[in-house]
N, C-alpha and C positions, 0 to 999 in steps of 0.2 A: 503494498499499499502507498502509496508516497503520501508526504510530509503536508501535503495541501491537500488529499483526500481525510487525512486523518484529523485535519485542523478542522474540516466542516463535518467530520462528528463529533468531534469534541465542542464543540461551539452548539451544536443540536442539543447535545445530552443536556450542555449549560443554562441552555433555554429550557429546556425539560424541569432541568432542578430548580430553579427560580420561579417556574411557573407551577409547578408539583409543591414544594415545600414552601412552608410558609419561616423557615430559618433561612434561606435562602442555597446556595449552590453549595457542595459540598468543598472544601479546600484543597480538596487532592483532583478536582474539575478545573477550578480555578489555577491553581499551578500547572497541569499541563496545558491549560491554555496560554498561559504567557511565556511555558518553556517553547511552544508550538511555533506562538507568532512572533518571536526573537529568533526564532531557529528561520523562519521566510522571510524577517526583515535583515537578516545575514545573507539570504542567496540572492535577497533583491539586490543588497549593494554591490554583490557579485556581478551580475549578470549587468547590471549600468554604471559600471567601471569596464564592461569588456564593450558595451555597446558601441 
């Protein structure tokens, strides 16, 4: 699975958690979204640098 696809799945999970849990999202899900977002940002810098 690509990082982009995984990011999409985790974002959907995060949305589900916010909609169904009055306490908000699971901290582990928030951490995963942050890590994947950072990875995508780093990859975008690399691609932009060589375009």
